[in-house]
HTML snippet that shows the backbone in 3Dmol.js (N, CA, C, O; Angstrom):
<script src="https://3Dmol.org/build/3Dmol-min.js"></script>
<div id="view" style="width:600px;height:400px;position:relative"></div>
<script>
const pdb = `
ATOM      1  N   MET A   1      21.233  53.222   2.296  1.00  0.00           N
ATOM      2  CA  MET A   1      20.610  52.903   1.032  1.00  0.00           C
ATOM      3  C   MET A   1      21.009  51.504   0.567  1.00  0.00           C
ATOM      4  O   MET A   1      20.157  50.730   0.128  1.00  0.00           O
ATOM      5  N   ASP A   2      22.300  51.174   0.662  1.00  0.00           N
ATOM      6  CA  ASP A   2      22.753  49.849   0.250  1.00  0.00           C
ATOM      7  C   ASP A   2      22.129  48.763   1.114  1.00  0.00           C
ATOM      8  O   ASP A   2      21.812  47.683   0.617  1.00  0.00           O
ATOM      9  N   THR A   3      21.952  49.033   2.381  1.00  0.00           N
ATOM     10  CA  THR A   3      21.357  48.054   3.286  1.00  0.00           C
ATOM     11  C   THR A   3      19.902  47.794   2.896  1.00  0.00           C
ATOM     12  O   THR A   3      19.446  46.652   2.963  1.00  0.00           O
ATOM     13  N   ALA A   4      19.185  48.804   2.500  1.00  0.00           N
ATOM     14  CA  ALA A   4      17.788  48.645   2.095  1.00  0.00           C
ATOM     15  C   ALA A   4      17.670  47.793   0.841  1.00  0.00           C
ATOM     16  O   ALA A   4      16.762  46.968   0.737  1.00  0.00           O
ATOM     17  N   ILE A   5      18.574  47.981  -0.111  1.00  0.00           N
ATOM     18  CA  ILE A   5      18.567  47.192  -1.347  1.00  0.00           C
ATOM     19  C   ILE A   5      18.887  45.732  -1.043  1.00  0.00           C
ATOM     20  O   ILE A   5      18.265  44.835  -1.612  1.00  0.00           O
ATOM     21  N   VAL A   6      19.843  45.481  -0.161  1.00  0.00           N
ATOM     22  CA  VAL A   6      20.209  44.116   0.214  1.00  0.00           C
ATOM     23  C   VAL A   6      19.048  43.435   0.927  1.00  0.00           C
ATOM     24  O   VAL A   6      18.742  42.278   0.640  1.00  0.00           O
ATOM     25  N   LEU A   7      18.394  44.141   1.857  1.00  0.00           N
ATOM     26  CA  LEU A   7      17.248  43.566   2.564  1.00  0.00           C
ATOM     27  C   LEU A   7      16.076  43.295   1.612  1.00  0.00           C
ATOM     28  O   LEU A   7      15.437  42.247   1.707  1.00  0.00           O
ATOM     29  N   LEU A   8      15.795  44.210   0.712  1.00  0.00           N
ATOM     30  CA  LEU A   8      14.719  44.023  -0.248  1.00  0.00           C
ATOM     31  C   LEU A   8      15.034  42.860  -1.192  1.00  0.00           C
ATOM     32  O   LEU A   8      14.160  42.046  -1.490  1.00  0.00           O
ATOM     33  N   GLY A   9      16.262  42.784  -1.652  1.00  0.00           N
ATOM     34  CA  GLY A   9      16.667  41.691  -2.549  1.00  0.00           C
ATOM     35  C   GLY A   9      16.594  40.341  -1.868  1.00  0.00           C
ATOM     36  O   GLY A   9      16.098  39.378  -2.453  1.00  0.00           O
ATOM     37  N   SER A  10      17.080  40.257  -0.641  1.00  0.00           N
ATOM     38  CA  SER A  10      17.043  38.975   0.061  1.00  0.00           C
ATOM     39  C   SER A  10      15.602  38.568   0.392  1.00  0.00           C
ATOM     40  O   SER A  10      15.284  37.378   0.394  1.00  0.00           O
ATOM     41  N   THR A  11      14.740  39.532   0.667  1.00  0.00           N
ATOM     42  CA  THR A  11      13.326  39.228   0.926  1.00  0.00           C
ATOM     43  C   THR A  11      12.662  38.697  -0.335  1.00  0.00           C
ATOM     44  O   THR A  11      11.910  37.724  -0.281  1.00  0.00           O
ATOM     45  N   LEU A  12      12.939  39.334  -1.477  1.00  0.00           N
ATOM     46  CA  LEU A  12      12.362  38.861  -2.734  1.00  0.00           C
ATOM     47  C   LEU A  12      12.884  37.463  -3.100  1.00  0.00           C
ATOM     48  O   LEU A  12      12.122  36.625  -3.582  1.00  0.00           O
ATOM     49  N   VAL A  13      14.151  37.217  -2.877  1.00  0.00           N
ATOM     50  CA  VAL A  13      14.715  35.897  -3.152  1.00  0.00           C
ATOM     51  C   VAL A  13      14.083  34.858  -2.228  1.00  0.00           C
ATOM     52  O   VAL A  13      13.757  33.756  -2.669  1.00  0.00           O
ATOM     53  N   GLY A  14      13.910  35.195  -0.971  1.00  0.00           N
ATOM     54  CA  GLY A  14      13.280  34.272  -0.021  1.00  0.00           C
ATOM     55  C   GLY A  14      11.852  33.941  -0.410  1.00  0.00           C
ATOM     56  O   GLY A  14      11.446  32.780  -0.359  1.00  0.00           O
ATOM     57  N   VAL A  15      11.081  34.960  -0.800  1.00  0.00           N
ATOM     58  CA  VAL A  15       9.698  34.726  -1.234  1.00  0.00           C
ATOM     59  C   VAL A  15       9.686  33.878  -2.501  1.00  0.00           C
ATOM     60  O   VAL A  15       8.842  32.994  -2.651  1.00  0.00           O
ATOM     61  N   GLY A  16      10.604  34.139  -3.396  1.00  0.00           N
ATOM     62  CA  GLY A  16      10.681  33.348  -4.631  1.00  0.00           C
ATOM     63  C   GLY A  16      11.013  31.889  -4.353  1.00  0.00           C
ATOM     64  O   GLY A  16      10.431  30.997  -4.969  1.00  0.00           O
ATOM     65  N   VAL A  17      11.925  31.637  -3.451  1.00  0.00           N
ATOM     66  CA  VAL A  17      12.286  30.257  -3.101  1.00  0.00           C
ATOM     67  C   VAL A  17      11.111  29.541  -2.458  1.00  0.00           C
ATOM     68  O   VAL A  17      10.830  28.387  -2.782  1.00  0.00           O
ATOM     69  N   VAL A  18      10.423  30.222  -1.547  1.00  0.00           N
ATOM     70  CA  VAL A  18       9.246  29.610  -0.905  1.00  0.00           C
ATOM     71  C   VAL A  18       8.190  29.307  -1.959  1.00  0.00           C
ATOM     72  O   VAL A  18       7.574  28.242  -1.909  1.00  0.00           O
ATOM     73  N   TRP A  19       7.962  30.203  -2.908  1.00  0.00           N
ATOM     74  CA  TRP A  19       6.988  29.965  -3.963  1.00  0.00           C
ATOM     75  C   TRP A  19       7.391  28.785  -4.842  1.00  0.00           C
ATOM     76  O   TRP A  19       6.546  27.959  -5.189  1.00  0.00           O
ATOM     77  N   LEU A  20       8.681  28.691  -5.210  1.00  0.00           N
ATOM     78  CA  LEU A  20       9.151  27.571  -6.035  1.00  0.00           C
ATOM     79  C   LEU A  20       9.006  26.233  -5.320  1.00  0.00           C
ATOM     80  O   LEU A  20       8.617  25.235  -5.928  1.00  0.00           O
ATOM     81  N   VAL A  21       9.321  26.218  -4.022  1.00  0.00           N
ATOM     82  CA  VAL A  21       9.178  24.978  -3.250  1.00  0.00           C
ATOM     83  C   VAL A  21       7.721  24.578  -3.179  1.00  0.00           C
ATOM     84  O   VAL A  21       7.393  23.398  -3.307  1.00  0.00           O
ATOM     85  N   ARG A  22       6.845  25.541  -2.976  1.00  0.00           N
ATOM     86  CA  ARG A  22       5.413  25.239  -2.902  1.00  0.00           C
ATOM     87  C   ARG A  22       4.897  24.702  -4.233  1.00  0.00           C
ATOM     88  O   ARG A  22       4.123  23.744  -4.246  1.00  0.00           O
ATOM     89  N   VAL A  23       5.304  25.293  -5.342  1.00  0.00           N
ATOM     90  CA  VAL A  23       4.894  24.821  -6.665  1.00  0.00           C
ATOM     91  C   VAL A  23       5.445  23.416  -6.907  1.00  0.00           C
ATOM     92  O   VAL A  23       4.733  22.559  -7.431  1.00  0.00           O
ATOM     93  N   TRP A  24       6.679  23.172  -6.541  1.00  0.00           N
ATOM     94  CA  TRP A  24       7.297  21.856  -6.742  1.00  0.00           C
ATOM     95  C   TRP A  24       6.597  20.793  -5.908  1.00  0.00           C
ATOM     96  O   TRP A  24       6.320  19.699  -6.399  1.00  0.00           O
ATOM     97  N   LEU A  25       6.306  21.112  -4.636  1.00  0.00           N
ATOM     98  CA  LEU A  25       5.622  20.139  -3.783  1.00  0.00           C
ATOM     99  C   LEU A  25       4.208  19.873  -4.287  1.00  0.00           C
ATOM    100  O   LEU A  25       3.752  18.730  -4.257  1.00  0.00           O
ATOM    101  N   HIS A  26       3.519  20.888  -4.740  1.00  0.00           N
ATOM    102  CA  HIS A  26       2.165  20.679  -5.250  1.00  0.00           C
ATOM    103  C   HIS A  26       2.196  19.803  -6.506  1.00  0.00           C
ATOM    104  O   HIS A  26       1.308  18.976  -6.708  1.00  0.00           O
ATOM    105  N   GLY A  27       3.205  19.982  -7.338  1.00  0.00           N
ATOM    106  CA  GLY A  27       3.319  19.164  -8.543  1.00  0.00           C
ATOM    107  C   GLY A  27       3.628  17.711  -8.229  1.00  0.00           C
ATOM    108  O   GLY A  27       3.157  16.816  -8.931  1.00  0.00           O
ATOM    109  N   HIS A  28       4.409  17.457  -7.190  1.00  0.00           N
ATOM    110  CA  HIS A  28       4.777  16.084  -6.841  1.00  0.00           C
ATOM    111  C   HIS A  28       3.760  15.418  -5.932  1.00  0.00           C
ATOM    112  O   HIS A  28       3.469  14.232  -6.092  1.00  0.00           O
ATOM    113  N   LEU A  29       3.225  16.154  -4.996  1.00  0.00           N
ATOM    114  CA  LEU A  29       2.293  15.559  -4.045  1.00  0.00           C
ATOM    115  C   LEU A  29       0.857  15.693  -4.511  1.00  0.00           C
ATOM    116  O   LEU A  29       0.056  14.774  -4.342  1.00  0.00           O
ATOM    117  N   GLY A  30       0.535  16.811  -5.086  1.00  0.00           N
ATOM    118  CA  GLY A  30      -0.818  17.051  -5.559  1.00  0.00           C
ATOM    119  C   GLY A  30      -1.798  17.147  -4.406  1.00  0.00           C
ATOM    120  O   GLY A  30      -1.441  16.943  -3.246  1.00  0.00           O
ATOM    121  N   SER A  31      -3.013  17.453  -4.736  1.00  0.00           N
ATOM    122  CA  SER A  31      -4.055  17.501  -3.721  1.00  0.00           C
ATOM    123  C   SER A  31      -4.827  16.187  -3.766  1.00  0.00           C
ATOM    124  O   SER A  31      -4.779  15.485  -4.776  1.00  0.00           O
ATOM    125  N   PRO A  32      -5.538  15.840  -2.698  1.00  0.00           N
ATOM    126  CA  PRO A  32      -6.319  14.594  -2.717  1.00  0.00           C
ATOM    127  C   PRO A  32      -7.331  14.558  -3.852  1.00  0.00           C
ATOM    128  O   PRO A  32      -7.617  13.492  -4.397  1.00  0.00           O
ATOM    129  N   ARG A  33      -7.867  15.702  -4.206  1.00  0.00           N
ATOM    130  CA  ARG A  33      -8.825  15.756  -5.302  1.00  0.00           C
ATOM    131  C   ARG A  33      -8.155  15.407  -6.626  1.00  0.00           C
ATOM    132  O   ARG A  33      -8.766  14.767  -7.482  1.00  0.00           O
ATOM    133  N   THR A  34      -6.908  15.823  -6.797  1.00  0.00           N
ATOM    134  CA  THR A  34      -6.176  15.514  -8.015  1.00  0.00           C
ATOM    135  C   THR A  34      -5.965  14.015  -8.135  1.00  0.00           C
ATOM    136  O   THR A  34      -6.099  13.460  -9.226  1.00  0.00           O
ATOM    137  N   HIS A  35      -5.632  13.338  -7.020  1.00  0.00           N
ATOM    138  CA  HIS A  35      -5.409  11.903  -7.078  1.00  0.00           C
ATOM    139  C   HIS A  35      -6.686  11.155  -7.410  1.00  0.00           C
ATOM    140  O   HIS A  35      -6.640  10.154  -8.125  1.00  0.00           O
ATOM    141  N   SER A  36      -7.823  11.614  -6.909  1.00  0.00           N
ATOM    142  CA  SER A  36      -9.070  10.930  -7.231  1.00  0.00           C
ATOM    143  C   SER A  36      -9.408  11.116  -8.708  1.00  0.00           C
ATOM    144  O   SER A  36      -9.991  10.222  -9.320  1.00  0.00           O
ATOM    145  N   ASN A  37      -9.053  12.259  -9.290  1.00  0.00           N
ATOM    146  CA  ASN A  37      -9.294  12.455 -10.715  1.00  0.00           C
ATOM    147  C   ASN A  37      -8.392  11.567 -11.550  1.00  0.00           C
ATOM    148  O   ASN A  37      -8.795  11.098 -12.615  1.00  0.00           O
ATOM    149  N   ARG A  38      -7.179  11.332 -11.079  1.00  0.00           N
ATOM    150  CA  ARG A  38      -6.273  10.460 -11.815  1.00  0.00           C
ATOM    151  C   ARG A  38      -6.806   9.046 -11.875  1.00  0.00           C
ATOM    152  O   ARG A  38      -6.668   8.380 -12.901  1.00  0.00           O
ATOM    153  N   SER A  39      -7.412   8.571 -10.797  1.00  0.00           N
ATOM    154  CA  SER A  39      -7.943   7.215 -10.810  1.00  0.00           C
ATOM    155  C   SER A  39      -9.103   7.097 -11.788  1.00  0.00           C
ATOM    156  O   SER A  39      -9.325   6.022 -12.345  1.00  0.00           O
ATOM    157  N   GLN A  40      -9.846   8.176 -12.009  1.00  0.00           N
ATOM    158  CA  GLN A  40     -10.935   8.143 -12.976  1.00  0.00           C
ATOM    159  C   GLN A  40     -10.411   8.161 -14.403  1.00  0.00           C
ATOM    160  O   GLN A  40     -11.093   7.699 -15.317  1.00  0.00           O
ATOM    161  N   ASP A  41      -9.222   8.683 -14.605  1.00  0.00           N
ATOM    162  CA  ASP A  41      -8.647   8.754 -15.941  1.00  0.00           C
ATOM    163  C   ASP A  41      -7.900   7.484 -16.324  1.00  0.00           C
ATOM    164  O   ASP A  41      -7.350   7.399 -17.422  1.00  0.00           O
ATOM    165  N   ALA A  42      -7.873   6.505 -15.443  1.00  0.00           N
ATOM    166  CA  ALA A  42      -7.154   5.278 -15.740  1.00  0.00           C
ATOM    167  C   ALA A  42      -7.796   4.554 -16.916  1.00  0.00           C
ATOM    168  O   ALA A  42      -8.966   4.776 -17.227  1.00  0.00           O
ATOM    169  N   ILE A  43      -7.039   3.702 -17.554  1.00  0.00           N
ATOM    170  CA  ILE A  43      -7.540   2.952 -18.697  1.00  0.00           C
ATOM    171  C   ILE A  43      -8.633   2.009 -18.223  1.00  0.00           C
ATOM    172  O   ILE A  43      -8.399   1.227 -17.302  1.00  0.00           O
ATOM    173  N   PRO A  44      -9.806   2.056 -18.813  1.00  0.00           N
ATOM    174  CA  PRO A  44     -10.888   1.183 -18.355  1.00  0.00           C
ATOM    175  C   PRO A  44     -10.630  -0.269 -18.751  1.00  0.00           C
ATOM    176  O   PRO A  44      -9.794  -0.559 -19.607  1.00  0.00           O
ATOM    177  N   GLU A  45     -11.356  -1.158 -18.118  1.00  0.00           N
ATOM    178  CA  GLU A  45     -11.244  -2.582 -18.445  1.00  0.00           C
ATOM    179  C   GLU A  45     -11.725  -2.793 -19.881  1.00  0.00           C
ATOM    180  O   GLU A  45     -12.670  -2.142 -20.325  1.00  0.00           O
ATOM    181  N   PRO A  46     -11.081  -3.693 -20.594  1.00  0.00           N
ATOM    182  CA  PRO A  46     -11.529  -3.939 -21.970  1.00  0.00           C
ATOM    183  C   PRO A  46     -12.924  -4.552 -21.982  1.00  0.00           C
ATOM    184  O   PRO A  46     -13.259  -5.372 -21.128  1.00  0.00           O
ATOM    185  N   THR A  47     -13.729  -4.149 -22.953  1.00  0.00           N
ATOM    186  CA  THR A  47     -15.095  -4.661 -23.029  1.00  0.00           C
ATOM    187  C   THR A  47     -15.145  -5.991 -23.765  1.00  0.00           C
ATOM    188  O   THR A  47     -16.059  -6.785 -23.545  1.00  0.00           O
ATOM    189  N   VAL A  48     -14.189  -6.240 -24.622  1.00  0.00           N
ATOM    190  CA  VAL A  48     -14.156  -7.487 -25.377  1.00  0.00           C
ATOM    191  C   VAL A  48     -12.913  -8.260 -24.973  1.00  0.00           C
ATOM    192  O   VAL A  48     -11.793  -7.760 -25.082  1.00  0.00           O
ATOM    193  N   ARG A  49     -13.117  -9.461 -24.515  1.00  0.00           N
ATOM    194  CA  ARG A  49     -11.989 -10.320 -24.156  1.00  0.00           C
ATOM    195  C   ARG A  49     -11.663 -11.216 -25.347  1.00  0.00           C
ATOM    196  O   ARG A  49     -12.557 -11.797 -25.963  1.00  0.00           O
ATOM    197  N   ILE A  50     -10.402 -11.320 -25.656  1.00  0.00           N
ATOM    198  CA  ILE A  50      -9.973 -12.157 -26.768  1.00  0.00           C
ATOM    199  C   ILE A  50      -9.473 -13.476 -26.206  1.00  0.00           C
ATOM    200  O   ILE A  50      -8.569 -13.500 -25.372  1.00  0.00           O
ATOM    201  N   ALA A  51     -10.055 -14.555 -26.658  1.00  0.00           N
ATOM    202  CA  ALA A  51      -9.636 -15.881 -26.203  1.00  0.00           C
ATOM    203  C   ALA A  51      -8.429 -16.323 -27.026  1.00  0.00           C
ATOM    204  O   ALA A  51      -8.441 -16.258 -28.255  1.00  0.00           O
ATOM    205  N   ILE A  52      -7.403 -16.769 -26.336  1.00  0.00           N
ATOM    206  CA  ILE A  52      -6.199 -17.262 -26.995  1.00  0.00           C
ATOM    207  C   ILE A  52      -6.202 -18.776 -26.877  1.00  0.00           C
ATOM    208  O   ILE A  52      -6.197 -19.302 -25.764  1.00  0.00           O
ATOM    209  N   PRO A  53      -6.209 -19.483 -27.986  1.00  0.00           N
ATOM    210  CA  PRO A  53      -6.222 -20.948 -27.899  1.00  0.00           C
ATOM    211  C   PRO A  53      -4.947 -21.482 -27.264  1.00  0.00           C
ATOM    212  O   PRO A  53      -3.857 -20.970 -27.518  1.00  0.00           O
ATOM    213  N   ASP A  54      -5.086 -22.508 -26.442  1.00  0.00           N
ATOM    214  CA  ASP A  54      -3.931 -23.073 -25.744  1.00  0.00           C
ATOM    215  C   ASP A  54      -2.970 -23.781 -26.690  1.00  0.00           C
ATOM    216  O   ASP A  54      -1.786 -23.899 -26.376  1.00  0.00           O
ATOM    217  N   THR A  55      -3.435 -24.245 -27.817  1.00  0.00           N
ATOM    218  CA  THR A  55      -2.567 -25.009 -28.710  1.00  0.00           C
ATOM    219  C   THR A  55      -1.501 -24.139 -29.353  1.00  0.00           C
ATOM    220  O   THR A  55      -0.433 -24.642 -29.703  1.00  0.00           O
ATOM    221  N   GLN A  56      -1.762 -22.849 -29.518  1.00  0.00           N
ATOM    222  CA  GLN A  56      -0.794 -21.970 -30.161  1.00  0.00           C
ATOM    223  C   GLN A  56       0.080 -21.228 -29.162  1.00  0.00           C
ATOM    224  O   GLN A  56       1.041 -20.569 -29.559  1.00  0.00           O
ATOM    225  N   SER A  57      -0.227 -21.320 -27.900  1.00  0.00           N
ATOM    226  CA  SER A  57       0.501 -20.574 -26.892  1.00  0.00           C
ATOM    227  C   SER A  57       1.514 -21.475 -26.187  1.00  0.00           C
ATOM    228  O   SER A  57       1.191 -22.611 -25.839  1.00  0.00           O
ATOM    229  N   PRO A  58       2.729 -20.985 -25.975  1.00  0.00           N
ATOM    230  CA  PRO A  58       3.702 -21.788 -25.230  1.00  0.00           C
ATOM    231  C   PRO A  58       3.471 -21.733 -23.723  1.00  0.00           C
ATOM    232  O   PRO A  58       4.180 -22.388 -22.960  1.00  0.00           O
ATOM    233  N   TYR A  59       2.483 -20.955 -23.296  1.00  0.00           N
ATOM    234  CA  TYR A  59       2.206 -20.771 -21.872  1.00  0.00           C
ATOM    235  C   TYR A  59       1.412 -21.958 -21.323  1.00  0.00           C
ATOM    236  O   TYR A  59       0.377 -22.333 -21.876  1.00  0.00           O
ATOM    237  N   ILE A  60       1.900 -22.533 -20.249  1.00  0.00           N
ATOM    238  CA  ILE A  60       1.203 -23.616 -19.562  1.00  0.00           C
ATOM    239  C   ILE A  60       0.815 -23.086 -18.190  1.00  0.00           C
ATOM    240  O   ILE A  60       1.690 -22.818 -17.366  1.00  0.00           O
ATOM    241  N   PRO A  61      -0.490 -22.928 -17.925  1.00  0.00           N
ATOM    242  CA  PRO A  61      -0.907 -22.353 -16.647  1.00  0.00           C
ATOM    243  C   PRO A  61      -0.723 -23.332 -15.491  1.00  0.00           C
ATOM    244  O   PRO A  61      -0.838 -24.545 -15.661  1.00  0.00           O
ATOM    245  N   ILE A  62      -0.437 -22.785 -14.324  1.00  0.00           N
ATOM    246  CA  ILE A  62      -0.326 -23.589 -13.105  1.00  0.00           C
ATOM    247  C   ILE A  62      -1.742 -23.943 -12.658  1.00  0.00           C
ATOM    248  O   ILE A  62      -2.610 -23.070 -12.623  1.00  0.00           O
ATOM    249  N   PRO A  63      -1.990 -25.207 -12.315  1.00  0.00           N
ATOM    250  CA  PRO A  63      -3.327 -25.580 -11.862  1.00  0.00           C
ATOM    251  C   PRO A  63      -3.740 -24.787 -10.621  1.00  0.00           C
ATOM    252  O   PRO A  63      -2.919 -24.507  -9.748  1.00  0.00           O
ATOM    253  N   GLU A  64      -5.012 -24.435 -10.558  1.00  0.00           N
ATOM    254  CA  GLU A  64      -5.522 -23.634  -9.443  1.00  0.00           C
ATOM    255  C   GLU A  64      -5.564 -24.424  -8.144  1.00  0.00           C
ATOM    256  O   GLU A  64      -5.643 -23.834  -7.067  1.00  0.00           O
ATOM    257  N   ALA A  65      -5.513 -25.759  -8.227  1.00  0.00           N
ATOM    258  CA  ALA A  65      -5.577 -26.584  -7.016  1.00  0.00           C
ATOM    259  C   ALA A  65      -4.304 -26.462  -6.178  1.00  0.00           C
ATOM    260  O   ALA A  65      -4.310 -26.793  -4.993  1.00  0.00           O
ATOM    261  N   LEU A  66      -3.221 -25.991  -6.782  1.00  0.00           N
ATOM    262  CA  LEU A  66      -1.963 -25.836  -6.046  1.00  0.00           C
ATOM    263  C   LEU A  66      -2.034 -24.560  -5.224  1.00  0.00           C
ATOM    264  O   LEU A  66      -2.194 -23.470  -5.773  1.00  0.00           O
ATOM    265  N   THR A  67      -1.915 -24.693  -3.914  1.00  0.00           N
ATOM    266  CA  THR A  67      -2.057 -23.521  -3.059  1.00  0.00           C
ATOM    267  C   THR A  67      -0.786 -23.171  -2.303  1.00  0.00           C
ATOM    268  O   THR A  67      -0.568 -22.000  -1.994  1.00  0.00           O
ATOM    269  N   THR A  68       0.052 -24.138  -1.996  1.00  0.00           N
ATOM    270  CA  THR A  68       1.259 -23.845  -1.227  1.00  0.00           C
ATOM    271  C   THR A  68       2.466 -23.770  -2.147  1.00  0.00           C
ATOM    272  O   THR A  68       2.439 -24.255  -3.278  1.00  0.00           O
ATOM    273  N   ASN A  69       3.499 -23.168  -1.652  1.00  0.00           N
ATOM    274  CA  ASN A  69       4.731 -23.038  -2.411  1.00  0.00           C
ATOM    275  C   ASN A  69       5.325 -24.415  -2.717  1.00  0.00           C
ATOM    276  O   ASN A  69       5.824 -24.644  -3.819  1.00  0.00           O
ATOM    277  N   GLU A  70       5.272 -25.323  -1.756  1.00  0.00           N
ATOM    278  CA  GLU A  70       5.833 -26.657  -1.955  1.00  0.00           C
ATOM    279  C   GLU A  70       5.094 -27.408  -3.060  1.00  0.00           C
ATOM    280  O   GLU A  70       5.726 -28.088  -3.868  1.00  0.00           O
ATOM    281  N   GLU A  71       3.755 -27.295  -3.107  1.00  0.00           N
ATOM    282  CA  GLU A  71       2.985 -27.951  -4.158  1.00  0.00           C
ATOM    283  C   GLU A  71       3.337 -27.385  -5.529  1.00  0.00           C
ATOM    284  O   GLU A  71       3.448 -28.132  -6.501  1.00  0.00           O
ATOM    285  N   MET A  72       3.512 -26.069  -5.610  1.00  0.00           N
ATOM    286  CA  MET A  72       3.855 -25.450  -6.888  1.00  0.00           C
ATOM    287  C   MET A  72       5.236 -25.883  -7.360  1.00  0.00           C
ATOM    288  O   MET A  72       5.427 -26.180  -8.539  1.00  0.00           O
ATOM    289  N   VAL A  73       6.197 -25.919  -6.443  1.00  0.00           N
ATOM    290  CA  VAL A  73       7.553 -26.333  -6.812  1.00  0.00           C
ATOM    291  C   VAL A  73       7.550 -27.795  -7.243  1.00  0.00           C
ATOM    292  O   VAL A  73       8.212 -28.155  -8.216  1.00  0.00           O
ATOM    293  N   ALA A  74       6.812 -28.636  -6.528  1.00  0.00           N
ATOM    294  CA  ALA A  74       6.738 -30.052  -6.903  1.00  0.00           C
ATOM    295  C   ALA A  74       6.111 -30.206  -8.282  1.00  0.00           C
ATOM    296  O   ALA A  74       6.578 -31.019  -9.080  1.00  0.00           O
ATOM    297  N   TRP A  75       5.060 -29.442  -8.577  1.00  0.00           N
ATOM    298  CA  TRP A  75       4.428 -29.519  -9.887  1.00  0.00           C
ATOM    299  C   TRP A  75       5.384 -29.057 -10.983  1.00  0.00           C
ATOM    300  O   TRP A  75       5.441 -29.655 -12.057  1.00  0.00           O
ATOM    301  N   MET A  76       6.142 -27.982 -10.704  1.00  0.00           N
ATOM    302  CA  MET A  76       7.070 -27.461 -11.705  1.00  0.00           C
ATOM    303  C   MET A  76       8.218 -28.416 -11.975  1.00  0.00           C
ATOM    304  O   MET A  76       8.707 -28.488 -13.102  1.00  0.00           O
ATOM    305  N   THR A  77       8.655 -29.147 -10.967  1.00  0.00           N
ATOM    306  CA  THR A  77       9.795 -30.053 -11.171  1.00  0.00           C
ATOM    307  C   THR A  77       9.363 -31.432 -11.646  1.00  0.00           C
ATOM    308  O   THR A  77      10.146 -32.131 -12.288  1.00  0.00           O
ATOM    309  N   ARG A  78       8.127 -31.840 -11.344  1.00  0.00           N
ATOM    310  CA  ARG A  78       7.699 -33.192 -11.698  1.00  0.00           C
ATOM    311  C   ARG A  78       6.828 -33.198 -12.956  1.00  0.00           C
ATOM    312  O   ARG A  78       7.126 -33.933 -13.898  1.00  0.00           O
ATOM    313  N   ASP A  79       5.771 -32.405 -12.991  1.00  0.00           N
ATOM    314  CA  ASP A  79       4.790 -32.485 -14.070  1.00  0.00           C
ATOM    315  C   ASP A  79       5.070 -31.529 -15.230  1.00  0.00           C
ATOM    316  O   ASP A  79       4.822 -31.877 -16.385  1.00  0.00           O
ATOM    317  N   LEU A  80       5.566 -30.367 -14.950  1.00  0.00           N
ATOM    318  CA  LEU A  80       5.778 -29.372 -15.999  1.00  0.00           C
ATOM    319  C   LEU A  80       6.743 -29.852 -17.082  1.00  0.00           C
ATOM    320  O   LEU A  80       6.454 -29.648 -18.261  1.00  0.00           O
ATOM    321  N   PRO A  81       7.871 -30.476 -16.749  1.00  0.00           N
ATOM    322  CA  PRO A  81       8.750 -30.956 -17.828  1.00  0.00           C
ATOM    323  C   PRO A  81       8.056 -31.963 -18.751  1.00  0.00           C
ATOM    324  O   PRO A  81       8.305 -31.965 -19.956  1.00  0.00           O
ATOM    325  N   ARG A  82       7.196 -32.813 -18.203  1.00  0.00           N
ATOM    326  CA  ARG A  82       6.474 -33.768 -19.046  1.00  0.00           C
ATOM    327  C   ARG A  82       5.492 -33.056 -19.964  1.00  0.00           C
ATOM    328  O   ARG A  82       5.342 -33.439 -21.125  1.00  0.00           O
ATOM    329  N   LEU A  83       4.818 -32.020 -19.459  1.00  0.00           N
ATOM    330  CA  LEU A  83       3.892 -31.262 -20.288  1.00  0.00           C
ATOM    331  C   LEU A  83       4.617 -30.531 -21.414  1.00  0.00           C
ATOM    332  O   LEU A  83       4.137 -30.495 -22.547  1.00  0.00           O
ATOM    333  N   VAL A  84       5.754 -29.958 -21.107  1.00  0.00           N
ATOM    334  CA  VAL A  84       6.533 -29.243 -22.124  1.00  0.00           C
ATOM    335  C   VAL A  84       7.025 -30.225 -23.182  1.00  0.00           C
ATOM    336  O   VAL A  84       6.975 -29.933 -24.377  1.00  0.00           O
ATOM    337  N   GLU A  85       7.494 -31.374 -22.747  1.00  0.00           N
ATOM    338  CA  GLU A  85       7.984 -32.377 -23.693  1.00  0.00           C
ATOM    339  C   GLU A  85       6.848 -32.869 -24.605  1.00  0.00           C
ATOM    340  O   GLU A  85       7.050 -33.064 -25.804  1.00  0.00           O
ATOM    341  N   GLY A  86       5.672 -33.065 -24.034  1.00  0.00           N
ATOM    342  CA  GLY A  86       4.530 -33.478 -24.832  1.00  0.00           C
ATOM    343  C   GLY A  86       4.135 -32.433 -25.857  1.00  0.00           C
ATOM    344  O   GLY A  86       3.758 -32.780 -26.976  1.00  0.00           O
ATOM    345  N   ARG A  87       4.214 -31.176 -25.503  1.00  0.00           N
ATOM    346  CA  ARG A  87       3.891 -30.106 -26.437  1.00  0.00           C
ATOM    347  C   ARG A  87       4.929 -30.011 -27.555  1.00  0.00           C
ATOM    348  O   ARG A  87       4.590 -29.716 -28.701  1.00  0.00           O
ATOM    349  N   GLN A  88       6.197 -30.263 -27.213  1.00  0.00           N
ATOM    350  CA  GLN A  88       7.243 -30.189 -28.230  1.00  0.00           C
ATOM    351  C   GLN A  88       7.081 -31.305 -29.252  1.00  0.00           C
ATOM    352  O   GLN A  88       7.367 -31.118 -30.434  1.00  0.00           O
ATOM    353  N   ARG A  89       6.623 -32.464 -28.796  1.00  0.00           N
ATOM    354  CA  ARG A  89       6.397 -33.574 -29.729  1.00  0.00           C
ATOM    355  C   ARG A  89       5.234 -33.266 -30.662  1.00  0.00           C
ATOM    356  O   ARG A  89       5.266 -33.629 -31.838  1.00  0.00           O
ATOM    357  N   LEU A  90       4.202 -32.594 -30.141  1.00  0.00           N
ATOM    358  CA  LEU A  90       3.041 -32.250 -30.972  1.00  0.00           C
ATOM    359  C   LEU A  90       3.361 -31.137 -31.962  1.00  0.00           C
ATOM    360  O   LEU A  90       2.878 -31.145 -33.094  1.00  0.00           O
ATOM    361  N   GLY A  91       4.171 -30.189 -31.531  1.00  0.00           N
ATOM    362  CA  GLY A  91       4.440 -29.002 -32.355  1.00  0.00           C
ATOM    363  C   GLY A  91       5.588 -29.154 -33.216  1.00  0.00           C
ATOM    364  O   GLY A  91       5.926 -28.234 -33.960  1.00  0.00           O
TER     365      GLY A  91
END
`;
const viewer = $3Dmol.createViewer("view");
viewer.addModel(pdb, "pdb");
viewer.setStyle({}, {cartoon: {color: "spectrum"}});
viewer.zoomTo();
viewer.render();
</script>
């Protein structure tokens, strides 16, 4: 009788552990259909773009003509300090 209770208990515990692992994996991995639904729930692109005037922003954009790392570093060390200094004099 004691052996039957131990076997039944261990079987129920084993089934419970397998069920918990399956629920945990489904929650973390999800199904492919769930992931496609998540992409549809993403925040949509804004319909109205707000233009920020350059005169009020401290941000100085890097020119698009710079394509290599060396050109960008040269621009940042040579031209950017002059642009920042000019803005500080104006502001």
